[in-house]
C-alpha positions in Angstrom: 16.5 -54.8 55.7 14.8 -57.3 53.4 11.6 -56.7 55.3 11.8 -52.9 54.7 12.2 -53.5 51.0 9.3 -55.9 51.0 7.1 -53.4 52.9 8.1 -50.7 50.4 7.2 -52.9 47.5 3.8 -53.4 49.0 3.2 -49.7 49.6 -0.2 -48.7 48.0 1.3 -45.3 47.1 3.3 -46.9 44.4 0.2 -47.9 42.7 -1.2 -44.4 43.0 2.0 -43.0 41.7 1.9 -45.3 38.7 -1.7 -44.5 38.0 -1.0 -40.7 38.2 2.0 -41.0 35.8 -0.2 -42.9 33.3 -2.9 -40.2 33.4 -0.3 -37.5 32.9 1.2 -39.4 29.9 -2.3 -39.7 28.5 -2.7 -35.9 28.6 -4.7 -35.5 31.8 -2.7 -32.6 33.2 -5.2 -32.0 35.9 -4.4 -35.3 37.5 -2.7 -35.0 40.9 -1.3 -37.7 43.4 -2.1 -37.4 47.1 0.9 -37.0 49.3 0.9 -39.0 52.6 2.0 -37.9 56.1 5.0 -40.1 55.9 7.0 -37.5 53.9 9.5 -40.2 52.9 11.2 -40.9 49.6 8.0 -42.1 47.9 6.3 -38.9 48.9 9.2 -36.9 47.5 8.7 -38.6 44.1 5.0 -38.0 44.3 5.5 -34.3 45.0 8.0 -34.1 42.1 5.5 -35.7 39.8 2.8 -33.2 40.9 5.1 -30.3 40.3 5.9 -31.6 36.9 2.2 -31.9 36.1 1.7 -28.2 37.2 4.6 -27.1 35.0 3.2 -29.0 32.1 -0.2 -27.5 32.7 1.2 -24.0 32.6 3.3 -24.7 29.5 0.3 -26.2 27.8 -1.9 -23.3 28.6 0.6 -20.8 27.3 1.0 -22.9 24.2 -2.8 -23.0 23.7 -2.9 -19.2 24.0 -0.1 -18.8 21.5 -1.7 -21.2 19.1 -5.0 -19.3 19.5 -3.3 -16.0 18.9 -1.5 -17.2 15.9 -4.7 -18.8 14.5 -6.5 -15.5 15.0 -3.6 -13.7 13.1 -3.8 -16.2 10.3 -7.6 -15.7 10.0 -7.2 -12.0 10.0 -4.5 -12.1 7.4 -6.7 -14.4 5.3 -9.6 -12.0 5.6 -7.3 -9.1 4.7 -6.0 -11.0 1.7 -9.6 -11.8 0.6 -10.5 -8.1 1.1 -7.5 -7.0 -1.0 -8.3 -9.5 -3.7 -11.8 -8.1 -3.9 -11.0 -4.4 -3.6 -9.7 -1.8 -6.0 -6.5 -0.4 -4.4 -7.0 3.2 -5.7 -10.6 3.9 -5.0 -11.4 1.4 -2.2 -14.4 0.2 -4.2 -15.1 -3.4 -5.0 -13.2 -4.7 -8.0 -14.4 -6.8 -11.0 -14.0 -10.1 -9.1 -16.1 -8.9 -6.2 -18.7 -7.5 -8.6 -19.0 -10.7 -10.5 -19.4 -12.7 -7.3 -22.1 -10.4 -5.9 -24.0 -10.4 -9.3 -23.9 -14.2 -9.3 -25.4 -14.3 -5.7 -28.1 -11.7 -6.7 -29.1 -13.8 -9.7 -29.4 -16.9 -7.4 -31.7 -15.0 -5.0 -33.8 -13.8 -8.0 -34.2 -17.4 -9.2 -35.4 -18.3 -5.7 -38.2 -15.7 -5.8 -36.4 -12.4 -5.2 -36.8 -9.4 -7.4 -34.3 -9.3 -10.3 -31.2 -7.1 -10.1 -29.8 -4.7 -12.7 -26.4 -3.5 -13.8 -25.3 0.0 -14.6 -22.0 0.1 -16.5 -20.4 3.5 -17.1 -17.2 4.6 -18.9 -15.7 8.1 -18.4 -15.8 10.5 -21.3 -12.6 12.5 -21.8 -10.6 10.8 -19.1 -7.8 9.8 -21.4 -7.2 13.4 -22.4 -7.0 14.4 -18.8 -4.6 11.6 -18.0 -2.4 12.2 -21.0 -2.2 16.0 -20.7 -2.1 16.5 -16.9 -0.5 13.2 -15.8 -1.5 10.1 -13.9 -1.4 11.7 -10.5 -4.3 14.0 -11.4 -5.9 11.2 -13.4 -6.0 9.1 -10.2 -7.5 11.9 -8.2 -10.2 12.2 -10.9 -11.0 8.5 -10.5 -11.2 8.8 -6.7 -13.6 11.7 -6.9 -15.7 9.9 -9.5 -15.8 6.8 -7.2 -17.1 9.0 -4.3 -19.7 10.7 -6.5 -21.1 7.4 -7.8 -21.2 5.9 -4.3 -23.0 9.0 -3.0 -25.6 8.8 -5.8 -26.8 5.2 -5.2 -28.7 3.5 -2.4 -27.1 1.8 0.6 -28.0 -1.6 -0.6 -26.4 -1.1 -4.0 -22.8 -2.1 -4.8 -20.3 0.1 -6.6 -17.2 -1.3 -8.3 -14.3 -0.1 -10.4 -14.0 -2.6 -13.2 -10.6 -1.3 -14.4 -9.2 1.9 -16.0 -12.0 4.5 -16.1 -14.9 2.0 -16.1 -17.2 1.6 -13.2 -20.2 -0.6 -12.5 -23.2 -0.5 -10.1 -25.1 -3.6 -9.0 -28.7 -2.6 -8.2 -30.3 -5.2 -6.0 -34.1 -5.7 -6.2 -35.1 -2.9 -8.6 -37.8 -2.2 -11.2 -36.7 -0.8 -14.6 -38.1 2.6 -13.6 -36.0 2.7 -10.4 -32.9 1.5 -12.2 -33.4 4.3 -14.8 -33.8 6.9 -12.0 -30.6 5.8 -10.2 -28.7 5.7 -13.4 -29.5 9.2 -14.4 -28.8 10.4 -10.8 -25.3 8.8 -11.1 -24.7 10.5 -14.5 -25.7 13.9 -13.1 -23.4 13.4 -10.1 -20.4 12.4 -12.2 -20.9 15.3 -14.7 -20.1 18.1 -12.2 -16.9 20.2 -12.3 -13.9 18.9 -10.3 -11.3 21.2 -8.9 -7.9 19.5 -8.7 -4.6 21.3 -8.1 -5.9 24.5 -9.7 -7.5 22.7 -12.6 -11.2 22.9 -13.3 -12.0 19.6 -14.9 -15.2 18.0 -16.2 -15.4 14.4 -17.0 -18.9 13.0 -17.7 -19.8 9.4 -18.5 -21.7 7.2 -20.9 -23.8 4.5 -19.3 -25.5 1.2 -20.2 -28.3 -0.4 -18.2 -29.1 -4.1 -18.3 -32.1 -5.6 -16.3 -31.1 -9.1 -15.4 -33.0 -12.2 -16.7 -33.0 -15.2 -14.3 -31.3 -17.6 -16.7 -28.3 -15.3 -17.5 -24.8 -15.7 -16.1 -23.0 -12.7 -14.6 -20.6 -12.7 -17.6 -23.4 -12.5 -20.2 -25.1 -9.7 -18.2 -21.9 -7.6 -18.0 -21.3 -8.2 -21.7 -24.8 -6.9 -22.6 -24.5 -3.9 -20.3 -21.2 -3.2 -22.0 -22.9 -3.3 -25.4 -25.5 -0.8 -24.1 -22.8 1.5 -22.8 -21.0 1.6 -26.1 -24.3 2.4 -27.8 -24.5 5.3 -25.4 -21.1 6.5 -26.5 -22.0 6.2 -30.2 -25.2 8.3 -29.8 -23.8 11.0 -27.6 -22.1 11.4 -24.3 -23.9 11.7 -20.9 -26.7 9.4 -21.8 -28.1 6.2 -20.4 -29.0 3.4 -22.9 -31.0 0.4 -21.9 -29.9 -2.9 -23.5 -32.0 -4.2 -26.3 -31.5 -7.4 -28.3 -31.0 -5.6 -31.6 -27.9 -4.0 -30.0 -26.4 -7.5 -29.6 -27.1 -8.2 -33.3 -25.4 -4.9 -34.3 -22.4 -5.7 -32.1 -22.1 -9.1 -33.8 -22.2 -7.5 -37.2 -19.6 -5.0 -36.0 -17.3 -7.8 -34.7 -17.6 -9.4 -38.1 -16.7 -6.1 -39.7 -13.6 -5.8 -37.5 -12.4 -9.2 -38.5 -13.0 -8.5 -42.2 -11.3 -5.1 -41.9 -8.1 -6.8 -40.6 -8.2 -9.0 -43.7 -8.8 -6.0 -45.9 -5.8 -4.1 -44.5 -3.4 -7.0 -44.9 -4.9 -8.1 -48.2 -5.6 -6.1 -51.3 -9.2 -4.9 -50.6 -8.3 -1.2 -49.9 -8.1 1.3 -52.7 -7.4 5.0 -52.8 -9.6 7.6 -54.6 -8.2 11.0 -55.2 -10.1 14.4 -55.1 -8.3 17.3 -56.7 -7.6 20.7 -55.1 -7.9 23.3 -57.8 -6.5 26.8 -58.3 -9.5 29.0 -58.7 -7.8 31.5 -61.0 -6.1 29.2 -63.5 -8.1 26.0 -62.9 -4.7 24.2 -62.6 -4.4 21.2 -60.2 -2.3 22.0 -57.2 -2.9 18.9 -55.1 -5.0 15.7 -54.7 -6.4 14.4 -51.4 -6.1 10.6 -51.0 -9.3 9.1 -49.7 -9.4 5.4 -48.7 -12.2 3.1 -49.8 -12.8 -0.5 -48.9 -13.6 -2.7 -51.9 -15.4 -5.4 -49.9 -15.7 -8.8 -51.7 -19.5 -9.1 -51.1 -20.7 -5.6 -50.1 -18.9 -3.7 -52.8 -17.4 -0.3 -52.2 -17.6 0.6 -48.5 -17.2 4.3 -47.6 -14.8 5.5 -44.9 -17.4 6.7 -42.4 -18.4 3.1 -42.0 -15.0 1.6 -41.3 -12.7 4.5 -40.1 -14.5 4.7 -36.7 -14.0 1.0 -36.3 -10.4 1.3 -37.2 -10.0 4.0 -34.6 -11.7 2.1 -31.8 -9.8 -1.1 -32.4 -6.4 0.4 -32.9 -6.1 -0.5 -36.6 -6.1 3.2 -37.6 -2.3 3.4 -37.6 -1.9 0.4 -39.7 -4.5 1.7 -42.1 -2.9 5.1 -42.1 0.5 3.6 -42.9 -1.0 1.8 -45.9 -2.6 5.0 -47.2 0.7 7.0 -46.7 2.8 4.5 -48.7 0.3 3.9 -51.4 -0.4 7.6 -51.9 3.2 8.7 -52.2 4.0 5.9 -54.5 1.1 6.9 -56.7 2.3 10.5 -56.8 5.8 9.4 -57.8 4.2 7.4 -60.7 2.3 10.5 -61.9 5.5 12.6 -61.7 7.5 9.9 -63.6 4.9 9.4 -66.4 5.8 11.7 -69.3 2.1 12.1 -70.0 1.2 13.4 -66.5 4.5 14.8 -65.3 3.7 18.3 -66.6 1.2 18.6 -63.7 3.1 19.9 -60.6 1.0 19.1 -57.6 1.3 17.6 -54.1 -0.3 14.7 -52.3 -2.6 15.4 -49.3 -3.4 12.6 -46.7 -5.4 12.7 -43.5 -3.5 12.0 -40.3 -5.4 10.6 -37.3 -4.9 11.7 -33.7 -3.5 8.1 -33.0 -0.7 8.7 -35.5 0.5 11.8 -33.7 0.8 9.7 -30.6 3.1 7.2 -32.2 6.8 7.9 -31.7 7.6 6.0 -35.0 5.2 8.0 -37.1 7.8 10.6 -38.3 10.1 7.7 -39.3 7.2 6.1 -41.2 6.7 9.3 -43.1 10.4 9.6 -43.8 10.7 6.0 -45.0 7.7 6.3 -47.3 9.1 9.4 -48.9 12.5 7.9 -49.3 11.1 4.7 -50.7 9.1 6.6 -53.3 11.9 9.1 -54.0 9.8 12.1 -53.2 10.8 15.4 -51.7 9.0 16.0 -48.3 7.5 19.3 -49.6 5.5 17.2 -52.1 3.5 15.7 -49.2 0.9 17.6 -47.1 -0.5 16.1 -43.9 -4.1 17.1 -43.0 -4.7 17.3 -39.3 -8.1 17.8 -37.6 -8.5 20.8 -35.3 -9.6 18.6 -32.4 -6.5 16.4 -32.6 -4.2 19.4 -32.6 -5.9 21.5 -29.9 -6.4 18.6 -27.4 -2.9 17.2 -28.1 -0.3 16.6 -25.5 3.5 17.0 -25.4 4.0 13.9 -27.6 1.7 15.4 -30.3 3.6 18.7 -30.2 6.9 16.8 -30.5 5.6 14.9 -33.5 4.4 18.2 -35.2 7.8 19.8 -34.7 9.6 16.8 -36.0 7.4 16.7 -39.1 8.1 20.4 -39.6 11.9 19.8 -39.5 11.4 16.9 -42.0 9.9 19.4 -44.4 6.5 18.0 -45.1 3.6 20.4 -45.4 0.8 20.5 -42.7 -2.6 22.0 -42.8 -5.6 22.1 -40.4 -8.6 20.2 -41.8 -12.2 21.1 -41.2 -11.3 24.6 -40.0 -14.2 26.4 -38.4 -16.0 23.5 -36.8 -15.6 24.5 -33.2 -12.0 25.1 -32.0 -10.8 27.9 -34.4 -8.9 30.8 -32.8 -6.2 33.1 -33.9 -4.0 32.1 -30.9 -3.7 28.4 -31.7 -3.3 29.1 -35.5 -0.3 31.3 -34.8 1.4 28.8 -32.5 1.1 25.7 -34.6 3.7 24.6 -37.2 1.1 24.5 -40.0 1.2 26.1 -43.4 -2.5 26.2 -44.4 -6.0 25.5 -43.3 -8.8 23.8 -45.1 -12.0 25.6 -44.4 -15.0 23.4 -43.6 -17.7 23.1 -46.2 -20.4 24.2 -43.7 -19.2 27.8 -43.9 -19.8 27.9 -47.6 -23.1 26.1 -47.7 -25.1 29.1 -46.5 -23.7 31.4 -49.2 -26.6 32.8 -51.2 -29.2 32.1 -48.5 -27.8 34.0 -45.6 -27.2 37.7 -46.3 -24.4 37.9 -43.7 -22.5 34.9 -45.0 -20.4 36.8 -47.6 -19.0 39.1 -45.0 -18.3 36.1 -42.7 -16.4 34.3 -45.4 -14.3 37.3 -46.1 -13.5 37.7 -42.4 -12.5 34.1 -42.1 -10.2 34.4 -45.0 -8.7 37.6 -43.6 -8.1 35.9 -40.3 -6.3 33.0 -41.9 -4.1 35.3 -44.0 -3.3 37.5 -40.9 -1.8 34.4 -39.4 0.4 34.0 -42.5 -1.4 30.8 -43.7 -2.8 29.7 -47.0 -6.5 28.7 -47.3 -8.2 25.9 -49.2 -12.0 26.0 -49.3 -13.9 22.8 -49.1 -17.4 22.0 -50.5 -17.5 24.2 -53.6 -20.5 22.9 -55.5 -21.5 25.8 -57.8 -19.7 28.2 -60.1 -21.1 31.1 -58.1 -19.4 29.8 -55.0 -16.1 29.4 -56.9 -16.3 32.9 -58.3 -17.2 34.5 -55.0 -14.3 32.9 -53.3 -12.0 34.1 -56.0 -13.4 37.6 -55.7 -12.4 37.8 -52.0 -8.9 36.5 -52.7 -9.2 32.8 -52.1 -7.2 30.9 -54.8 -7.6 27.2 -53.8 -10.7 25.1 -53.6 -12.1 21.6 -53.6 -15.6 20.3 -54.2 -18.0 18.5 -56.5 -18.2 21.5 -58.8 -14.7 20.5 -59.9 -14.7 16.7 -59.3 -15.8 14.0 -57.0 -13.1 11.7 -55.6 -11.9 9.6 -58.6 -10.2 6.2 -58.8 -6.5 6.3 -59.9 -7.2 5.2 -63.5 -9.8 7.9 -64.1 -7.7 10.7 -62.6 -4.7 9.6 -64.6 -6.8 9.9 -67.8 -7.8 13.5 -66.8 -4.2 14.4 -66.1 -3.0 13.0 -69.4 -5.6 14.9 -71.5 -6.0 18.2 -69.8 -3.6 20.9 -68.8 -6.2 22.7 -66.7 -8.9 21.0 -64.8 -12.2 20.6 -66.8 -15.3 21.8 -64.9 -18.2 19.3 -64.8 -21.3 20.2 -66.8 
């Protein structure tokens, strides 16, 4: 028996078995151990080891397949995430991040000898009105249609992106200024067409800025300069393409400085009110004053409202400015009514209300608080509303107008006759009077048909049950003609220019009727 054990210990198959196990342990799953003809216990162990190797090989292959599949899924998920991170979810266009990256790459190619790229930046005109009046669902459809139209108007090699809101951009690769202009105008024409959405026929053009890239500029600087050109387009008229020029940058810098200074003016004591009287044409008594804001700039002197009101509207400061005008004006009226030397004049205060104020839920409360603080009856305040703000208003505007009517303040349409006038809207609005735009009176005396037109306008206003105030009276003949056709209220340089508070107070103290200028 000891000899058999000794023979088994010297069996060369044990060495082969050990060598095979070492290979398997090292990861060589293809290793196999040859089975002898003896078919004894050692061969049984060898066969078991080979079977184990085969099982491990199958398991490992399946594991590799699963790892490969999972890796592929992870790569696909990563690509999808990258795509989502660079894509606008609504339109399917590239987003701002993708556009910035592509512009940076295009600039790098241009620095290496390629032709310089260009940027078209466009902002929709009138989109906010559509979104506010018809809802976000239709607004989104408008943006989708605009995205398709822009994409259809550019070349295959160009890149279209939605930058956010209603702003889009196009990266024009390898273009000359002439080609860039041509593509830009083609895009504007495409966007300007009528859109039919859920029974609505909508039109929403765009303003566009073009910037030809310079090799040393970053993507951020290029987009900023294209943005400047776009806003220059908006300022000059809709549906235009403006090419960036360096003087635009200087103008923007001055404007930004003005914005900063205007903030200081509103919170400080640089704003002042001037007052222009509204006169009864028959008695020459004063029936109201219109509060007109001025900016007493510390270095530039008196700045007129057409310089800073548009900036206040664009930057959202118009409501803060309007609140200051409201409180200051009603407090001043209360002072005049309380002063024994001016109290014999019974007139109201007129202030202009911006479209932004009608959109503020708290505006009615601001008016109520200002009147209560000054101790004035609401009927002593008249709010002047532009035709465009009223006609293009939404449900919130109409709610505000109704609330103001319940409060008891007077309301009148300003600049009547400048484009939106109609009997229908006059009869539906909770207004009490209209202020007729000066342009209708300016042709009196030079156009033979003008007297009949003025009489017809006045008749229209009265047919709607409204009072009329005529703006722009500059001569005695104009005042007398308006009185002859039945108009009893007017305003203009014939009576007075806007006056500072002290000067108007002196007039009120010394005159019962309004003195006409020589």
